[in-house]
C-alpha positions as CSV (number, residue, x, y, z in Angstrom):
1,X,11.5,-15.9,-6.6
2,X,9.1,-15.4,-9.5
3,X,7.5,-12.1,-10.4
4,X,4.1,-13.3,-9.0
5,X,5.7,-14.2,-5.6
6,X,7.4,-10.7,-5.5
7,X,3.9,-9.2,-6.2
8,X,2.5,-10.9,-3.1
9,X,5.4,-9.6,-1.0
10,X,5.0,-6.0,-2.3
11,X,1.3,-5.6,-1.5
12,X,1.2,-6.3,2.3
13,X,-2.4,-5.3,3.1
14,X,-5.1,-2.9,2.0
15,X,-6.0,0.1,4.0
16,X,-9.8,0.1,4.3
17,X,-10.9,3.5,5.5
18,X,-13.4,6.0,4.2
19,X,-10.7,8.5,3.4
20,X,-8.4,6.0,1.7
21,X,-11.2,4.8,-0.6
22,X,-12.8,8.1,-1.6
23,X,-13.2,8.8,-5.3
24,X,-12.0,5.3,-6.5
25,X,-8.6,5.4,-4.8
26,X,-7.2,2.3,-3.2
27,X,-4.5,2.4,-0.5
28,X,-2.1,-0.4,0.4
29,X,0.7,-0.9,2.9
30,X,3.9,-1.7,1.0
31,X,7.6,-2.3,1.9
32,X,9.6,0.9,2.5
33,X,12.0,-0.1,-0.4
34,X,9.3,-0.5,-3.0
35,X,9.1,2.0,-5.8
36,X,6.1,3.2,-7.9
37,X,6.9,1.0,-10.9
38,X,7.1,-2.2,-8.8
39,X,3.8,-1.3,-7.0
40,X,2.0,-0.6,-10.4
41,X,3.2,-3.9,-11.8
42,X,2.2,-5.8,-8.7
43,X,-1.3,-4.3,-8.6
44,X,-1.9,-5.0,-12.3
45,X,-0.6,-8.6,-11.9
46,X,-2.6,-9.5,-8.8
47,X,-5.9,-7.8,-9.4
48,X,-5.9,-7.8,-13.3
49,X,-6.8,-4.1,-13.6
50,X,-5.1,-1.1,-15.3
51,X,-3.5,1.5,-13.0
52,X,-3.7,5.2,-13.9
53,X,-1.3,6.5,-11.2
54,X,0.5,5.5,-8.0
55,X,1.4,7.9,-5.2
56,X,3.5,6.9,-2.3
57,X,4.2,8.4,1.1
58,X,6.1,7.4,4.2
59,X,4.0,7.4,7.4
60,X,6.1,8.3,10.4
61,X,5.8,6.1,13.5
62,X,4.0,7.3,16.6
63,X,5.5,7.7,20.0
64,X,4.1,5.1,22.5
65,X,4.5,5.1,26.3
66,X,4.0,1.8,28.1
67,X,4.8,2.1,31.8
68,X,8.3,3.4,32.0
69,X,9.2,2.4,28.5
70,X,9.1,5.0,25.8
71,X,9.5,4.1,22.1
72,X,8.3,4.6,18.6
73,X,6.4,2.4,16.2
74,X,8.1,1.6,12.9
75,X,7.8,4.0,10.0
76,X,5.9,2.5,7.0
77,X,5.1,3.2,3.4
78,X,1.6,3.8,2.0
79,X,0.8,3.5,-1.7
80,X,-2.4,5.2,-3.1
81,X,-3.4,3.7,-6.4
82,X,-5.9,5.2,-8.9
83,X,-7.3,2.9,-11.5
84,X,-8.0,3.6,-15.2
85,X,-10.9,1.1,-15.3
86,X,-12.2,-1.7,-13.1
87,X,-12.5,-2.1,-9.4
88,X,-10.6,-4.0,-6.7
89,X,-12.6,-6.0,-4.2
90,X,-10.6,-5.4,-1.0
91,X,-13.2,-6.7,1.4
C-alpha cells in the first residue's frame, strides 16, 4: 500500500457541522488507531495545505434500544485540524 492509499484510508469522512467548522477548524472521522502525525501527513498530502495543529478525541458510542435488544454503537475517533494557510473544500 502506497502512502497516498494510506492517506485515503486515514481520512474516512469530514464532519460538517457548524460547531466543527467554527474559526477555520475542520473535523474528520479517522480510524481509532491513527495518530496525530499520520493524520497531519494525510491531510497535507490529500488537500495540499499546511496543517498548524491536530487534536484528537475518542467519541464514546451511544446506547440504543430497538425492541427488546439493547446495545451500543461503536466508539470512534475524531480529528480536529487547524490550518496554517489555505482552506479545504469539504462540500
